[in-house]
C-alpha positions in Angstrom: 278.6 242.0 153.9 281.4 242.2 151.3 279.2 240.1 149.0 276.7 242.9 148.8 279.4 245.4 148.0 280.7 243.2 145.1 277.1 242.7 144.0 276.5 246.4 143.9 279.7 247.0 141.9 278.7 244.3 139.4 275.2 245.9 139.0 276.7 249.3 138.4 279.1 247.9 135.8 276.2 246.0 134.2 274.2 249.2 133.8 277.3 251.1 132.5 278.0 248.4 129.9 274.3 248.3 128.8 274.5 252.0 128.4 277.5 251.6 126.2 275.8 249.2 123.8 274.9 250.5 120.3 271.8 248.5 119.4 271.9 249.6 115.8 275.4 248.1 115.3 276.1 245.5 118.0 279.1 244.0 116.2 281.2 247.2 116.1 284.4 247.3 118.1 282.9 249.1 121.0 279.8 246.9 120.9 281.8 243.7 121.3 283.6 245.1 124.3 280.2 246.1 125.9 278.7 242.7 125.2 281.7 241.0 126.8 281.3 243.4 129.8 277.6 242.6 130.1 278.2 238.9 130.0 281.0 239.1 132.5 278.9 241.1 134.9 276.0 238.7 134.6 278.3 235.8 135.3 279.7 237.6 138.3 276.2 238.4 139.6 275.2 234.7 139.3 278.3 233.5 141.1 277.9 236.0 143.9 274.3 235.0 144.4 275.3 231.3 144.5 277.9 232.2 147.1 275.4 234.1 149.2 272.8 231.3 149.1 275.4 228.6 149.9 276.7 230.5 152.9 273.1 230.8 154.2 272.6 227.1 153.7 275.9 226.4 155.5 274.8 228.6 158.4 271.4 226.8 158.7 273.1 223.4 158.7 275.6 224.5 161.4 272.8 225.8 163.6 270.7 222.6 163.1 273.4 220.4 164.8 
């Protein structure tokens, strides 16, 4: 259950950082921080999805035996 909470927080932060991007000047100081934030959120989302799927696989393997 807590994985879904963290996934929701990461999605909210991703949307916030995308909103902060200035597409006309991506390499400005604020743009760099927003790009780092977007990349960090994407990495967190991928890791949380891997954790969720691995726990489902573990649960299926335990029920199989």
